[in-house]
N, C-alpha and C positions, 0 to 999 in steps of 0.2 A: 176894692173900691177905687184905689188909686188908678187902676187901669181904665175903669169906666169914665173917669174924669180927665184922663190924659188926651192930648191931641193925637189924632190918627191920620194916616195917609190914605187909607182906602176904606170907605164906608162899608163896602161889601164884606171885607175881611173882618172888620169889627163886628158887624151884625152876625155873620156866620159863626165867629168864635163865641160870642155871648150865647147864641142859639145853641151851640154845642154844650156849653156849660149847663144849660137847662134841659137838654134832651139826651146827652150822652152820646151823640152821634160822633162817629170817626170822621176824619178829614175826607176820606173817600166817599162816605155816605152823604155828607153835607155838600160836597162838590157836585154830586150827581142828583141831589134832591130836586125833584120837579113838582109842579103844582098838582099833578095827578096823584102824588103820594100823600097829599093832604086830604083828609076826609071830613065830612060833616062839620061845617062851621069852624074849620081849622082846630078842632079839638083832638083829632086823632091822626096819627101818621103811621103808615106801614112801610117799614124798611126791611128788605130781605137781608139778613146777616149772612155773609159769605161762609162763615164757619159752621153755622147750624142749618143753613138753607131754610130757615123758618122766618115768617114775618113777625115783627115785633110791633105791637100796637101800643102807642104811647098817648096818654092823655096829656095834652100840652099845658104847661104852666102859663099863667097870664103873661109873663114876660116873653115867653116864646111866641104866644099868640100875637102880642103887640109887634114883635119883630116881623112876623109874617104879614101882618096888616100893613106895616110900613113898606115892606118889600113889594106887596101887591100894588101899592099906590104908584110904584115906579114903572110898572109895565103898562103899555097902552092897550093891550088886549088880554083876555083871560085864556091864553093858549095853555092847555093842561100839560102839554109836552115841554113847555119852556121851563128853564131852571129857576129855582127860587132865588138863588144868590148868583150874582155875576162875580166870579172869582178868577184870579190869575192862576197860573200853574202852582203846583205844590211848592216849588222852590221860591216863586215870587211871593206867595202867601206867607211863607216862613220868613222871608226878608222883611215884609211889611209888619208881621207880628213881632219880630225882634226889635224893629225900630219903635213900634208902639209901646212895647214893654219898657224899653230904655227911656222913652219920653215920660213914662209914668214914674221913673226913678226906681224901678224894680231891678235889682242886681241878681237876677236868677235866669237860668236858661228855661224859657217857657216854649212849649211846643203845643201842637193841636191835641196831643195826648193829655196834656194838662187840663184841657177843657173837659175831657171825658172823666179824668180823675176827680175834678171839681164836682161834677154831677154826682159821682158816687159818694163823695164826702158830704155834699149837701144832704143827700138821702140818709146816710149813716148818722149824721148829726141830728136828724129828726127821728132816730131810732127805727128806721125802716129795716126790716129783717133782710138777711143776706140773700134769701131765695128771691125776694121781690127785687132787690137791687140787681141780682144776676139776670132775672127775666128782663127788666127794663134796659139792661145793657146788651141784651141779645146772647147771653151765655146759657148753656144748657144745664150747667151745674153751678154750685156756689164756690167751687174751688178757686176759680179765677178771681172772684171778689175778695175772698179771704187772703189770697196770695199777692195779687197785683194791686187791687183797688182798696186795700185796707187803709184805715185812717192813719195818717202819718203825723198828725199833730194832736197834742193832748186836748181833751175836752175841758170844759170849765170845771176846775178842781172843786170849788166850793159846792157847785151844783151836784157833782158826783159824790162828794162826801155826804151831802144831805140825803142821799139814797140809802145810806147805811141805816140799820135799825136804830130807832130813837131810844133814849133812856127809858121811856115808858114801856117799850116793847121788850126790853131786857132787864126790867126792874128786878126780877128774881135774882139775876146775876149780881147786880149792884148792891143788893141788900144781904147777900150771903156773907157770913162772917169769914174773914180773911184767913 
């Protein structure tokens, strides 16, 4: 949240990074994203993943839809070939991202891959299964999700403990003589 409230140098970089957090797109995918990739009331986008050579269809989250609507307002015509985001080179975008992160008071090395990792974590926090996360990220198996995009921070401990069987469910155990 600190990042969203921090001052930024480049609106396009900010919009693209947040869009990646809600779509799982890689830098290379968001850089080349054009309006022709957005289908049907900006609800679905098809990106060909280089590794699997298969299109991935994503239903866009309302935040991603809002970002697209804001980007669309900035263009004077609806050229389907035009890029969705006006972005600098990868090196330039990384410099802007680094300055934006520092202005938010975040003392971590944040890259475009972190947006993709955030997408995975957002899904995993909502108990989305590994197969669905893998599909949404363009992977053909769940191995990459379990290995690379695993959750690196603990979930809510109290909520997790509450998933254990209740005393009523194990009453037979509690009433057994010691």
